[in-house]
Each structure stands twice: as C-alpha cells, then as structure tokens.
Backbone atoms as SQL, in Angstrom:
CREATE TABLE atoms (id INTEGER PRIMARY KEY, chain TEXT, resi INTEGER, resn TEXT, atom TEXT, x REAL, y REAL, z REAL);
INSERT INTO atoms VALUES
  (1, 'A', 1, 'MET', 'N', -31.641, 114.513, -82.171),
  (2, 'A', 1, 'MET', 'CA', -32.199, 113.189, -82.381),
  (3, 'A', 1, 'MET', 'C', -30.906, 112.244, -82.176),
  (4, 'A', 2, 'PHE', 'N', -29.575, 112.829, -82.410),
  (5, 'A', 2, 'PHE', 'CA', -28.318, 111.933, -82.291),
  (6, 'A', 2, 'PHE', 'C', -27.429, 112.174, -80.756),
  (7, 'A', 3, 'LEU', 'N', -27.917, 113.560, -80.470),
  (8, 'A', 3, 'LEU', 'CA', -27.041, 113.755, -79.146),
  (9, 'A', 3, 'LEU', 'C', -27.229, 112.786, -77.908),
  (10, 'A', 4, 'GLU', 'N', -28.575, 112.254, -77.599),
  (11, 'A', 4, 'GLU', 'CA', -28.456, 111.377, -76.413),
  (12, 'A', 4, 'GLU', 'C', -27.854, 109.989, -76.662),
  (13, 'A', 5, 'PRO', 'N', -28.023, 109.402, -77.976),
  (14, 'A', 5, 'PRO', 'CA', -27.266, 108.288, -78.013),
  (15, 'A', 5, 'PRO', 'C', -25.670, 108.424, -77.929),
  (16, 'A', 6, 'PHE', 'N', -25.314, 109.585, -78.874),
  (17, 'A', 6, 'PHE', 'CA', -23.995, 109.782, -78.721),
  (18, 'A', 6, 'PHE', 'C', -23.506, 109.962, -77.092),
  (19, 'A', 7, 'LYS', 'N', -24.283, 110.678, -76.328),
  (20, 'A', 7, 'LYS', 'CA', -23.874, 110.944, -75.036),
  (21, 'A', 7, 'LYS', 'C', -23.724, 109.641, -74.273),
  (22, 'A', 8, 'ALA', 'N', -24.679, 108.843, -74.425),
  (23, 'A', 8, 'ALA', 'CA', -24.521, 107.377, -73.830),
  (24, 'A', 8, 'ALA', 'C', -23.397, 106.347, -74.469),
  (25, 'A', 9, 'ALA', 'N', -23.131, 106.728, -75.696),
  (26, 'A', 9, 'ALA', 'CA', -22.045, 105.869, -76.070),
  (27, 'A', 9, 'ALA', 'C', -20.574, 106.312, -75.569),
  (28, 'A', 10, 'ALA', 'N', -20.641, 107.661, -75.574),
  (29, 'A', 10, 'ALA', 'CA', -19.217, 108.409, -74.929),
  (30, 'A', 10, 'ALA', 'C', -19.247, 107.919, -73.554),
  (31, 'A', 11, 'ALA', 'N', -20.404, 108.028, -73.009),
  (32, 'A', 11, 'ALA', 'CA', -20.228, 107.585, -71.464),
  (33, 'A', 11, 'ALA', 'C', -19.974, 106.084, -71.225),
  (34, 'A', 12, 'GLU', 'N', -20.076, 105.135, -71.964),
  (35, 'A', 12, 'GLU', 'CA', -19.763, 103.965, -72.085),
  (36, 'A', 12, 'GLU', 'C', -18.449, 103.862, -72.394),
  (37, 'A', 13, 'GLY', 'N', -17.856, 104.679, -73.303),
  (38, 'A', 13, 'GLY', 'CA', -16.508, 104.747, -73.498),
  (39, 'A', 13, 'GLY', 'C', -15.744, 105.152, -72.454),
  (40, 'A', 14, 'ALA', 'N', -15.985, 106.084, -71.570),
  (41, 'A', 14, 'ALA', 'CA', -15.273, 106.591, -70.566),
  (42, 'A', 14, 'ALA', 'C', -15.415, 105.588, -69.590),
  (43, 'A', 15, 'VAL', 'N', -16.485, 104.937, -69.174),
  (44, 'A', 15, 'VAL', 'CA', -16.429, 103.838, -68.224),
  (45, 'A', 15, 'VAL', 'C', -15.308, 102.464, -68.462),
  (46, 'A', 16, 'VAL', 'N', -15.364, 102.218, -69.794),
  (47, 'A', 16, 'VAL', 'CA', -14.253, 101.378, -70.272),
  (48, 'A', 16, 'VAL', 'C', -12.939, 101.741, -69.933),
  (49, 'A', 17, 'GLU', 'N', -12.841, 102.846, -69.966),
  (50, 'A', 17, 'GLU', 'CA', -11.367, 103.576, -69.880),
  (51, 'A', 17, 'GLU', 'C', -11.167, 103.429, -68.626),
  (52, 'A', 18, 'LEU', 'N', -11.904, 104.087, -67.671),
  (53, 'A', 18, 'LEU', 'CA', -12.199, 103.855, -66.243),
  (54, 'A', 18, 'LEU', 'C', -11.630, 102.397, -65.494),
  (55, 'A', 19, 'LYS', 'N', -12.640, 101.421, -66.014),
  (56, 'A', 19, 'LYS', 'CA', -12.079, 100.026, -65.852),
  (57, 'A', 19, 'LYS', 'C', -10.944, 99.617, -65.882),
  (58, 'A', 20, 'LEU', 'N', -10.573, 99.938, -67.214),
  (59, 'A', 20, 'LEU', 'CA', -9.086, 99.494, -67.366),
  (60, 'A', 20, 'LEU', 'C', -7.892, 100.194, -66.742),
  (61, 'A', 21, 'ARG', 'N', -8.087, 101.524, -66.624),
  (62, 'A', 21, 'ARG', 'CA', -7.206, 102.142, -65.466),
  (63, 'A', 21, 'ARG', 'C', -7.429, 101.398, -64.024),
  (64, 'A', 22, 'LEU', 'N', -8.306, 101.515, -63.360),
  (65, 'A', 22, 'LEU', 'CA', -8.421, 100.827, -62.099),
  (66, 'A', 22, 'LEU', 'C', -7.975, 99.375, -62.051),
  (67, 'A', 23, 'LEU', 'N', -8.026, 98.790, -63.252),
  (68, 'A', 23, 'LEU', 'CA', -7.681, 97.395, -63.242),
  (69, 'A', 23, 'LEU', 'C', -6.010, 97.369, -62.953),
  (70, 'A', 24, 'ALA', 'N', -5.537, 98.345, -64.210),
  (71, 'A', 24, 'ALA', 'CA', -4.131, 98.509, -64.257),
  (72, 'A', 24, 'ALA', 'C', -3.448, 98.851, -62.804),
  (73, 'A', 25, 'GLY', 'N', -4.452, 99.809, -61.879),
  (74, 'A', 25, 'GLY', 'CA', -4.020, 100.446, -60.684),
  (75, 'A', 25, 'GLY', 'C', -3.723, 99.377, -59.831),
  (76, 'A', 26, 'LYS', 'N', -4.655, 98.141, -60.117),
  (77, 'A', 26, 'LYS', 'CA', -4.643, 96.748, -58.972),
  (78, 'A', 26, 'LYS', 'C', -3.144, 95.905, -59.389),
  (79, 'A', 27, 'VAL', 'N', -2.543, 95.864, -60.639),
  (80, 'A', 27, 'VAL', 'CA', -1.576, 95.220, -60.588),
  (81, 'A', 27, 'VAL', 'C', -0.315, 96.068, -60.383),
  (82, 'A', 28, 'PRO', 'N', 0.406, 95.153, -59.351),
  (83, 'A', 28, 'PRO', 'CA', 1.595, 96.095, -58.949),
  (84, 'A', 28, 'PRO', 'C', 2.715, 96.569, -59.993),
  (85, 'A', 29, 'ALA', 'N', 2.790, 95.889, -60.915),
  (86, 'A', 29, 'ALA', 'CA', 3.517, 95.977, -62.091),
  (87, 'A', 29, 'ALA', 'C', 3.357, 96.868, -62.927),
  (88, 'A', 30, 'LEU', 'N', 2.064, 97.417, -62.832),
  (89, 'A', 30, 'LEU', 'CA', 1.281, 98.296, -64.018),
  (90, 'A', 30, 'LEU', 'C', 0.788, 99.685, -63.108),
  (91, 'A', 31, 'GLN', 'N', 0.933, 99.555, -61.927),
  (92, 'A', 31, 'GLN', 'CA', 0.450, 100.506, -61.069),
  (93, 'A', 31, 'GLN', 'C', 0.779, 101.902, -61.467),
  (94, 'A', 32, 'LYS', 'N', 2.096, 101.926, -61.473),
  (95, 'A', 32, 'LYS', 'CA', 2.768, 103.581, -61.773),
  (96, 'A', 32, 'LYS', 'C', 2.421, 104.108, -63.003),
  (97, 'A', 33, 'TYR', 'N', 2.071, 102.955, -63.839),
  (98, 'A', 33, 'TYR', 'CA', 1.513, 103.831, -65.579),
  (99, 'A', 33, 'TYR', 'C', 0.327, 103.844, -65.529),
  (100, 'A', 34, 'ALA', 'N', -0.921, 103.721, -64.578),
  (101, 'A', 34, 'ALA', 'CA', -2.309, 103.448, -64.768),
  (102, 'A', 34, 'ALA', 'C', -2.661, 104.484, -64.969),
  (103, 'A', 35, 'HIS', 'N', -2.463, 105.735, -64.537),
  (104, 'A', 35, 'HIS', 'CA', -2.906, 106.967, -65.081),
  (105, 'A', 35, 'HIS', 'C', -2.079, 108.022, -65.836),
  (106, 'A', 36, 'GLN', 'N', -0.792, 107.417, -66.392),
  (107, 'A', 36, 'GLN', 'CA', -0.045, 108.340, -66.992),
  (108, 'A', 36, 'GLN', 'C', -0.143, 107.842, -68.690),
  (109, 'A', 37, 'LYS', 'N', -0.110, 106.802, -68.902),
  (110, 'A', 37, 'LYS', 'CA', -0.245, 106.032, -70.009),
  (111, 'A', 37, 'LYS', 'C', -1.311, 106.310, -70.964),
  (112, 'A', 38, 'LYS', 'N', -1.150, 106.617, -72.436),
  (113, 'A', 38, 'LYS', 'CA', -2.337, 105.912, -73.274),
  (114, 'A', 38, 'LYS', 'C', -2.982, 104.906, -72.971),
  (115, 'A', 39, 'LEU', 'N', -4.297, 105.142, -73.170),
  (116, 'A', 39, 'LEU', 'CA', -5.259, 103.926, -72.659),
  (117, 'A', 39, 'LEU', 'C', -4.801, 102.650, -73.885),
  (118, 'A', 40, 'GLU', 'N', -4.508, 102.795, -74.910),
  (119, 'A', 40, 'GLU', 'CA', -3.662, 101.937, -75.708),
  (120, 'A', 40, 'GLU', 'C', -2.477, 100.899, -75.348),
  (121, 'A', 41, 'ASP', 'N', -1.736, 101.765, -74.515),
  (122, 'A', 41, 'ASP', 'CA', -0.708, 101.440, -73.995),
  (123, 'A', 41, 'ASP', 'C', -1.072, 100.488, -72.799),
  (124, 'A', 42, 'ILE', 'N', -2.025, 101.021, -72.030),
  (125, 'A', 42, 'ILE', 'CA', -2.407, 100.333, -71.034),
  (126, 'A', 42, 'ILE', 'C', -3.207, 98.968, -71.284),
  (127, 'A', 43, 'GLU', 'N', -3.934, 99.417, -72.388),
  (128, 'A', 43, 'GLU', 'CA', -4.555, 97.900, -72.700),
  (129, 'A', 43, 'GLU', 'C', -3.414, 96.884, -73.364),
  (130, 'A', 44, 'ASP', 'N', -2.653, 97.243, -73.997),
  (131, 'A', 44, 'ASP', 'CA', -1.416, 96.286, -74.503),
  (132, 'A', 44, 'ASP', 'C', -0.757, 95.579, -73.130),
  (133, 'A', 45, 'ASP', 'N', -0.411, 96.383, -72.114),
  (134, 'A', 45, 'ASP', 'CA', 0.045, 95.936, -70.814),
  (135, 'A', 45, 'ASP', 'C', -0.555, 94.845, -70.243),
  (136, 'A', 46, 'LEU', 'N', -2.227, 95.346, -70.100),
  (137, 'A', 46, 'LEU', 'CA', -3.041, 94.646, -69.286),
  (138, 'A', 46, 'LEU', 'C', -3.118, 93.180, -70.309),
  (139, 'A', 47, 'ALA', 'N', -3.134, 93.187, -71.690),
  (140, 'A', 47, 'ALA', 'CA', -2.994, 92.120, -72.408),
  (141, 'A', 47, 'ALA', 'C', -1.982, 91.017, -72.280),
  (142, 'A', 48, 'LYS', 'N', -1.166, 91.794, -72.245),
  (143, 'A', 48, 'LYS', 'CA', 0.328, 90.934, -71.938),
  (144, 'A', 48, 'LYS', 'C', 0.508, 90.373, -70.361),
  (145, 'A', 49, 'HIS', 'N', 0.207, 91.187, -69.531),
  (146, 'A', 49, 'HIS', 'CA', -0.113, 90.700, -68.177),
  (147, 'A', 49, 'HIS', 'C', -0.925, 89.468, -67.978),
  (148, 'A', 50, 'PHE', 'N', -2.124, 89.637, -68.514),
  (149, 'A', 50, 'PHE', 'CA', -3.169, 88.685, -68.282),
  (150, 'A', 50, 'PHE', 'C', -3.164, 87.654, -69.582),
  (151, 'A', 51, 'GLY', 'N', -1.917, 87.764, -70.366),
  (152, 'A', 51, 'GLY', 'CA', -1.892, 86.976, -71.832),
  (153, 'A', 51, 'GLY', 'C', -2.263, 85.524, -71.591),
  (154, 'A', 52, 'ASP', 'N', -2.123, 84.646, -70.626),
  (155, 'A', 52, 'ASP', 'CA', -2.321, 83.240, -70.330),
  (156, 'A', 52, 'ASP', 'C', -3.937, 82.926, -70.006),
  (157, 'A', 53, 'ALA', 'N', -4.550, 84.033, -69.303),
  (158, 'A', 53, 'ALA', 'CA', -5.615, 83.733, -68.985),
  (159, 'A', 53, 'ALA', 'C', -6.506, 84.385, -70.254),
  (160, 'A', 54, 'LEU', 'N', -6.177, 84.957, -71.393),
  (161, 'A', 54, 'LEU', 'CA', -6.820, 85.670, -72.338),
  (162, 'A', 54, 'LEU', 'C', -6.794, 84.723, -73.782),
  (163, 'A', 55, 'SER', 'N', -8.031, 84.526, -74.214),
  (164, 'A', 55, 'SER', 'CA', -7.738, 83.785, -75.472),
  (165, 'A', 55, 'SER', 'C', -7.424, 84.908, -76.673),
  (166, 'A', 56, 'ASP', 'N', -7.022, 84.558, -77.974),
  (167, 'A', 56, 'ASP', 'CA', -6.582, 85.562, -78.777),
  (168, 'A', 56, 'ASP', 'C', -7.776, 86.425, -79.310),
  (169, 'A', 57, 'ASP', 'N', -9.009, 85.839, -79.369),
  (170, 'A', 57, 'ASP', 'CA', -10.169, 86.642, -79.497),
  (171, 'A', 57, 'ASP', 'C', -10.385, 87.638, -78.660),
  (172, 'A', 58, 'GLU', 'N', -9.978, 87.301, -77.251),
  (173, 'A', 58, 'GLU', 'CA', -10.339, 88.199, -76.192),
  (174, 'A', 58, 'GLU', 'C', -9.664, 89.581, -76.183),
  (175, 'A', 59, 'LYS', 'N', -8.245, 89.088, -76.883),
  (176, 'A', 59, 'LYS', 'CA', -7.045, 90.300, -76.993),
  (177, 'A', 59, 'LYS', 'C', -7.499, 91.120, -78.084),
  (178, 'A', 60, 'GLU', 'N', -7.916, 90.381, -79.133),
  (179, 'A', 60, 'GLU', 'CA', -8.483, 91.083, -80.247),
  (180, 'A', 60, 'GLU', 'C', -9.739, 91.898, -80.079),
  (181, 'A', 61, 'THR', 'N', -10.573, 91.371, -79.316),
  (182, 'A', 61, 'THR', 'CA', -11.853, 92.446, -78.983),
  (183, 'A', 61, 'THR', 'C', -11.504, 93.435, -78.004),
  (184, 'A', 62, 'LEU', 'N', -10.655, 93.174, -76.985),
  (185, 'A', 62, 'LEU', 'CA', -10.278, 94.154, -76.144),
  (186, 'A', 62, 'LEU', 'C', -9.521, 95.323, -76.934),
  (187, 'A', 63, 'SER', 'N', -8.543, 94.944, -77.942),
  (188, 'A', 63, 'SER', 'CA', -7.924, 95.939, -78.953),
  (189, 'A', 63, 'SER', 'C', -8.974, 96.725, -79.286),
  (190, 'A', 64, 'LEU', 'N', -10.074, 96.353, -80.200),
  (191, 'A', 64, 'LEU', 'CA', -10.866, 96.617, -81.013),
  (192, 'A', 64, 'LEU', 'C', -11.776, 97.820, -80.272),
  (193, 'A', 65, 'CYS', 'N', -12.285, 97.144, -79.205),
  (194, 'A', 65, 'CYS', 'CA', -13.215, 97.874, -78.368),
  (195, 'A', 65, 'CYS', 'C', -12.517, 99.332, -78.167),
  (196, 'A', 66, 'CYS', 'N', -11.213, 99.438, -77.635),
  (197, 'A', 66, 'CYS', 'CA', -10.655, 100.754, -77.354),
  (198, 'A', 66, 'CYS', 'C', -10.418, 101.494, -78.322),
  (199, 'A', 67, 'GLN', 'N', -10.208, 100.664, -79.755),
  (200, 'A', 67, 'GLN', 'CA', -10.266, 101.617, -80.874),
  (201, 'A', 67, 'GLN', 'C', -11.593, 102.101, -81.441),
  (202, 'A', 68, 'LEU', 'N', -12.598, 101.304, -81.207),
  (203, 'A', 68, 'LEU', 'CA', -13.947, 102.004, -81.260),
  (204, 'A', 68, 'LEU', 'C', -14.264, 103.198, -80.500),
  (205, 'A', 69, 'ARG', 'N', -13.993, 102.888, -79.154),
  (206, 'A', 69, 'ARG', 'CA', -14.201, 103.963, -77.911),
  (207, 'A', 69, 'ARG', 'C', -13.609, 105.366, -78.547),
  (208, 'A', 70, 'ASN', 'N', -12.365, 105.140, -79.240),
  (209, 'A', 70, 'ASN', 'CA', -11.473, 106.217, -79.610),
  (210, 'A', 70, 'ASN', 'C', -12.300, 106.877, -80.928),
  (211, 'A', 71, 'LYS', 'N', -12.806, 106.106, -81.782),
  (212, 'A', 71, 'LYS', 'CA', -13.617, 106.468, -82.953),
  (213, 'A', 71, 'LYS', 'C', -14.729, 107.252, -82.715),
  (214, 'A', 72, 'VAL', 'N', -15.601, 106.830, -81.644),
  (215, 'A', 72, 'VAL', 'CA', -16.673, 107.424, -81.335),
  (216, 'A', 72, 'VAL', 'C', -16.655, 108.618, -80.453),
  (217, 'A', 73, 'LEU', 'N', -15.576, 108.652, -79.549),
  (218, 'A', 73, 'LEU', 'CA', -15.301, 109.935, -78.707),
  (219, 'A', 73, 'LEU', 'C', -14.647, 111.151, -79.939),
  (220, 'A', 74, 'HIS', 'N', -14.303, 110.781, -80.858),
  (221, 'A', 74, 'HIS', 'CA', -13.732, 111.903, -82.021),
  (222, 'A', 74, 'HIS', 'C', -14.666, 112.048, -82.958),
  (223, 'A', 75, 'SER', 'N', -15.823, 111.398, -82.810),
  (224, 'A', 75, 'SER', 'CA', -16.909, 111.359, -83.961),
  (225, 'A', 75, 'SER', 'C', -16.535, 110.988, -85.307),
  (226, 'A', 76, 'ASP', 'N', -15.654, 109.919, -85.542),
  (227, 'A', 76, 'ASP', 'CA', -15.237, 109.327, -86.758),
  (228, 'A', 76, 'ASP', 'C', -16.157, 108.064, -86.892),
  (229, 'A', 77, 'PHE', 'N', -17.337, 108.408, -87.058),
  (230, 'A', 77, 'PHE', 'CA', -18.257, 107.468, -87.343),
  (231, 'A', 77, 'PHE', 'C', -18.504, 106.531, -88.511),
  (232, 'A', 78, 'HIS', 'N', -17.702, 107.001, -89.442),
  (233, 'A', 78, 'HIS', 'CA', -17.304, 105.890, -90.506),
  (234, 'A', 78, 'HIS', 'C', -16.320, 104.993, -90.037),
  (235, 'A', 79, 'ALA', 'N', -15.552, 105.383, -89.366),
  (236, 'A', 79, 'ALA', 'CA', -14.271, 104.441, -88.859),
  (237, 'A', 79, 'ALA', 'C', -14.720, 103.334, -87.900),
  (238, 'A', 80, 'ALA', 'N', -15.830, 104.171, -86.973),
  (239, 'A', 80, 'ALA', 'CA', -16.330, 103.202, -86.104),
  (240, 'A', 80, 'ALA', 'C', -17.343, 102.024, -86.340),
  (241, 'A', 81, 'ARG', 'N', -17.940, 102.457, -87.526),
  (242, 'A', 81, 'ARG', 'CA', -18.561, 101.254, -88.251),
  (243, 'A', 81, 'ARG', 'C', -17.685, 100.294, -88.641),
  (244, 'A', 82, 'GLY', 'N', -16.634, 100.532, -89.065),
  (245, 'A', 82, 'GLY', 'CA', -15.576, 99.693, -89.628),
  (246, 'A', 82, 'GLY', 'C', -14.922, 98.852, -88.366),
  (247, 'A', 83, 'LYS', 'N', -14.875, 99.440, -87.162),
  (248, 'A', 83, 'LYS', 'CA', -14.515, 98.759, -86.326),
  (249, 'A', 83, 'LYS', 'C', -15.506, 97.676, -85.581),
  (250, 'A', 84, 'LEU', 'N', -16.889, 98.338, -85.628),
  (251, 'A', 84, 'LEU', 'CA', -17.995, 97.469, -85.283),
  (252, 'A', 84, 'LEU', 'C', -18.055, 96.180, -86.216),
  (253, 'A', 85, 'SER', 'N', -17.651, 96.277, -87.534),
  (254, 'A', 85, 'SER', 'CA', -17.750, 95.059, -88.555),
  (255, 'A', 85, 'SER', 'C', -16.736, 94.518, -88.075),
  (256, 'A', 86, 'GLU', 'N', -15.575, 94.764, -87.705),
  (257, 'A', 86, 'GLU', 'CA', -14.270, 93.823, -87.440),
  (258, 'A', 86, 'GLU', 'C', -14.976, 92.990, -86.027),
  (259, 'A', 87, 'LEU', 'N', -15.715, 93.534, -85.437),
  (260, 'A', 87, 'LEU', 'CA', -16.128, 93.064, -84.068),
  (261, 'A', 87, 'LEU', 'C', -17.338, 92.009, -84.355),
  (262, 'A', 88, 'GLY', 'N', -17.882, 91.871, -85.852),
  (263, 'A', 88, 'GLY', 'CA', -18.922, 91.397, -85.921),
  (264, 'A', 88, 'GLY', 'C', -20.247, 91.496, -85.883),
  (265, 'A', 89, 'VAL', 'N', -20.347, 93.145, -85.592),
  (266, 'A', 89, 'VAL', 'CA', -21.341, 93.738, -85.591),
  (267, 'A', 89, 'VAL', 'C', -22.064, 94.427, -86.968),
  (268, 'A', 90, 'GLU', 'N', -23.405, 93.876, -87.328),
  (269, 'A', 90, 'GLU', 'CA', -23.806, 94.542, -88.323),
  (270, 'A', 90, 'GLU', 'C', -24.177, 95.861, -87.994),
  (271, 'A', 91, 'THR', 'N', -23.789, 96.840, -88.923),
  (272, 'A', 91, 'THR', 'CA', -24.558, 98.145, -88.818),
  (273, 'A', 91, 'THR', 'C', -25.414, 98.666, -89.958),
  (274, 'A', 92, 'GLN', 'N', -26.013, 99.631, -90.000),
  (275, 'A', 92, 'GLN', 'CA', -27.050, 100.007, -90.995),
  (276, 'A', 92, 'GLN', 'C', -26.397, 101.520, -91.402),
  (277, 'A', 93, 'SER', 'N', -26.512, 101.901, -92.670),
  (278, 'A', 93, 'SER', 'CA', -25.961, 103.300, -93.185),
  (279, 'A', 93, 'SER', 'C', -27.062, 104.185, -92.697),
  (280, 'A', 94, 'GLY', 'N', -26.610, 105.341, -92.379),
  (281, 'A', 94, 'GLY', 'CA', -27.490, 106.251, -92.017),
  (282, 'A', 94, 'GLY', 'C', -28.208, 106.927, -93.089),
  (283, 'A', 95, 'GLY', 'N', -27.818, 106.732, -94.318),
  (284, 'A', 95, 'GLY', 'CA', -28.441, 106.933, -95.442),
  (285, 'A', 95, 'GLY', 'C', -28.322, 108.433, -96.017),
  (286, 'A', 96, 'VAL', 'N', -27.311, 109.197, -95.585),
  (287, 'A', 96, 'VAL', 'CA', -27.223, 110.453, -95.528),
  (288, 'A', 96, 'VAL', 'C', -27.198, 111.057, -97.095),
  (289, 'A', 97, 'LEU', 'N', -27.952, 111.842, -97.507),
  (290, 'A', 97, 'LEU', 'CA', -28.081, 112.112, -98.941),
  (291, 'A', 97, 'LEU', 'C', -27.940, 113.610, -98.987),
  (292, 'A', 98, 'LYS', 'N', -27.352, 114.030, -100.258),
  (293, 'A', 98, 'LYS', 'CA', -27.642, 115.412, -100.463),
  (294, 'A', 98, 'LYS', 'C', -28.618, 115.746, -101.706),
  (295, 'A', 99, 'VAL', 'N', -29.282, 116.848, -101.333),
  (296, 'A', 99, 'VAL', 'CA', -30.357, 117.159, -102.374),
  (297, 'A', 99, 'VAL', 'C', -30.494, 118.631, -102.833),
  (298, 'A', 100, 'ASP', 'N', -30.156, 118.812, -104.094),
  (299, 'A', 100, 'ASP', 'CA', -29.937, 120.141, -104.750),
  (300, 'A', 100, 'ASP', 'C', -31.166, 120.704, -104.733),
  (301, 'A', 101, 'LEU', 'N', -31.427, 122.035, -104.321),
  (302, 'A', 101, 'LEU', 'CA', -32.650, 122.537, -104.318),
  (303, 'A', 101, 'LEU', 'C', -32.400, 124.004, -104.915),
  (304, 'A', 102, 'PRO', 'N', -32.204, 123.979, -106.218),
  (305, 'A', 102, 'PRO', 'CA', -32.138, 125.193, -106.933),
  (306, 'A', 102, 'PRO', 'C', -33.294, 126.441, -106.794),
  (307, 'A', 103, 'GLU', 'N', -34.528, 125.885, -106.626),
  (308, 'A', 103, 'GLU', 'CA', -35.663, 126.772, -106.441),
  (309, 'A', 103, 'GLU', 'C', -36.007, 126.471, -105.192),
  (310, 'A', 104, 'PRO', 'N', -35.577, 127.564, -104.031),
  (311, 'A', 104, 'PRO', 'CA', -36.307, 126.997, -102.891),
  (312, 'A', 104, 'PRO', 'C', -37.984, 127.403, -102.604),
  (313, 'A', 105, 'THR', 'N', -38.565, 126.655, -103.211),
  (314, 'A', 105, 'THR', 'CA', -40.133, 127.109, -103.158),
  (315, 'A', 105, 'THR', 'C', -40.529, 125.773, -102.313),
  (316, 'A', 106, 'ARG', 'N', -41.754, 126.005, -101.802),
  (317, 'A', 106, 'ARG', 'CA', -42.412, 124.888, -100.792),
  (318, 'A', 106, 'ARG', 'C', -42.692, 123.734, -101.986),
  (319, 'A', 107, 'ALA', 'N', -43.191, 124.258, -102.989),
  (320, 'A', 107, 'ALA', 'CA', -43.614, 123.300, -103.992),
  (321, 'A', 107, 'ALA', 'C', -42.346, 122.348, -104.597),
  (322, 'A', 108, 'GLU', 'N', -40.943, 123.139, -104.675),
  (323, 'A', 108, 'GLU', 'CA', -39.984, 122.342, -105.120),
  (324, 'A', 108, 'GLU', 'C', -39.680, 121.392, -104.075),
  (325, 'A', 109, 'LEU', 'N', -39.490, 121.911, -102.941),
  (326, 'A', 109, 'LEU', 'CA', -39.460, 121.063, -101.602),
  (327, 'A', 109, 'LEU', 'C', -40.048, 120.022, -101.257),
  (328, 'A', 110, 'SER', 'N', -41.139, 119.997, -101.634),
  (329, 'A', 110, 'SER', 'CA', -42.250, 118.905, -101.622),
  (330, 'A', 110, 'SER', 'C', -41.998, 117.936, -102.624),
  (331, 'A', 111, 'LYS', 'N', -41.747, 118.348, -103.845),
  (332, 'A', 111, 'LYS', 'CA', -41.381, 117.528, -104.937),
  (333, 'A', 111, 'LYS', 'C', -40.065, 116.455, -104.507),
  (334, 'A', 112, 'LYS', 'N', -39.009, 117.298, -104.024),
  (335, 'A', 112, 'LYS', 'CA', -37.772, 116.693, -103.715),
  (336, 'A', 112, 'LYS', 'C', -37.942, 115.826, -102.795),
  (337, 'A', 113, 'ILE', 'N', -38.613, 116.110, -101.664),
  (338, 'A', 113, 'ILE', 'CA', -38.928, 115.146, -100.416),
  (339, 'A', 113, 'ILE', 'C', -39.486, 113.785, -101.031),
  (340, 'A', 114, 'LEU', 'N', -40.504, 113.960, -101.975),
  (341, 'A', 114, 'LEU', 'CA', -41.024, 112.564, -102.423),
  (342, 'A', 114, 'LEU', 'C', -40.515, 112.033, -103.170),
  (343, 'A', 115, 'GLY', 'N', -39.297, 112.762, -103.963),
  (344, 'A', 115, 'GLY', 'CA', -38.200, 112.000, -104.775),
  (345, 'A', 115, 'GLY', 'C', -37.369, 111.334, -103.783),
  (346, 'A', 116, 'VAL', 'N', -36.763, 111.840, -102.750),
  (347, 'A', 116, 'VAL', 'CA', -36.146, 111.118, -101.899),
  (348, 'A', 116, 'VAL', 'C', -36.767, 109.857, -101.174),
  (349, 'A', 117, 'LYS', 'N', -37.875, 109.881, -100.800),
  (350, 'A', 117, 'LYS', 'CA', -38.837, 108.924, -100.283),
  (351, 'A', 117, 'LYS', 'C', -39.018, 107.816, -101.415),
  (352, 'A', 118, 'ALA', 'N', -38.974, 108.069, -102.443),
  (353, 'A', 118, 'ALA', 'CA', -39.358, 107.193, -103.694),
  (354, 'A', 118, 'ALA', 'C', -37.741, 106.664, -104.150),
  (355, 'A', 119, 'GLY', 'N', -36.802, 107.108, -103.655),
  (356, 'A', 119, 'GLY', 'CA', -35.625, 106.611, -104.154),
  (357, 'A', 119, 'GLY', 'C', -35.217, 107.154, -105.416),
  (358, 'A', 120, 'THR', 'N', -35.630, 108.363, -105.902),
  (359, 'A', 120, 'THR', 'CA', -35.401, 108.725, -107.193),
  (360, 'A', 120, 'THR', 'C', -34.514, 110.307, -107.160),
  (361, 'A', 121, 'GLU', 'N', -34.324, 110.832, -105.865),
  (362, 'A', 121, 'GLU', 'CA', -33.611, 112.226, -105.783),
  (363, 'A', 121, 'GLU', 'C', -32.976, 111.919, -104.654),
  (364, 'A', 122, 'GLY', 'N', -31.507, 112.621, -104.772),
  (365, 'A', 122, 'GLY', 'CA', -30.732, 112.682, -103.824),
  (366, 'A', 122, 'GLY', 'C', -29.273, 111.970, -104.178),
  (367, 'A', 123, 'THR', 'N', -28.211, 112.426, -103.947),
  (368, 'A', 123, 'THR', 'CA', -26.879, 111.876, -104.091),
  (369, 'A', 123, 'THR', 'C', -26.289, 111.386, -102.647),
  (370, 'A', 124, 'PHE', 'N', -25.885, 110.051, -102.408),
  (371, 'A', 124, 'PHE', 'CA', -25.312, 109.341, -101.069),
  (372, 'A', 124, 'PHE', 'C', -24.216, 110.386, -100.848),
  (373, 'A', 125, 'VAL', 'N', -24.018, 110.724, -99.658),
  (374, 'A', 125, 'VAL', 'CA', -22.728, 111.518, -99.286),
  (375, 'A', 125, 'VAL', 'C', -21.669, 111.046, -98.146),
  (376, 'A', 126, 'ALA', 'N', -22.581, 110.271, -97.315),
  (377, 'A', 126, 'ALA', 'CA', -21.828, 109.777, -96.053),
  (378, 'A', 126, 'ALA', 'C', -22.258, 108.530, -95.605),
  (379, 'A', 127, 'ASP', 'N', -21.356, 107.961, -95.378),
  (380, 'A', 127, 'ASP', 'CA', -21.878, 106.504, -95.106),
  (381, 'A', 127, 'ASP', 'C', -21.520, 106.411, -93.273),
  (382, 'A', 128, 'THR', 'N', -22.318, 107.300, -92.591),
  (383, 'A', 128, 'THR', 'CA', -22.629, 107.386, -91.115),
  (384, 'A', 128, 'THR', 'C', -23.461, 106.407, -90.402);
C-alpha cells in the first residue's frame, strides 16, 4: 500500500539530484565537482553561484528540499515530516497504534479492532 508512493517520492528525489548535478555541470566553475561532491555541497555551491538571482526564501527551500529528499530516501519519515513542516506543508499522522492481543482469538481481535475504530483501544507508537 505504501510502496508505490514511496517509489514515486524516491524517483522524484533522484530527479532533483540529477537536475542539480546537470546544472552544476553547466557552470564552468563547478563542472569538476558536479559528479564528485555530495549533493548538499553542490546545492551550497549552486546557491552561492546564483546567490544574486535567488531570494533567501528560495535558498532555504533549496536546502530544505535536499534535506527532505535524503530523509525520504533513508526512510526517516518522522524527520521528513519535520522538513515538510519547515517548508509550510501540513502533514497528517499515519496514526500508527500498538494493540496488545494477549488472547489471539477471533472474538478478541474483533473487539480490539472495534476499540481502535472507537478510539478506546491502542497506544500511539509512531508519528509517521
């Protein structure tokens, strides 16, 4: 259920990196580093090179987008939500709950599921 959206997000992150590296490759002063440096360093170099043409907000967005890309690619979804928040994007919790099931019977499972739906059962475990 989550693999396809993750795959799409990871692909978008790869495209961002490729575009930044290709742009760096077009700037004579940055060409030699375009495919050797970490993406964060290339992003910093591009921000400095195009500094006069970029607003402070654009520079901050560029930095946060690269950080967001890394968080998604490394499956650090809690931190990714924090970066999205910094970019002004409201996110919704995945609502991951832990439910104890000491008696693994159909009746007990049904009871627990109804409790989760009613909000009376389960312990919040992850802000994903």
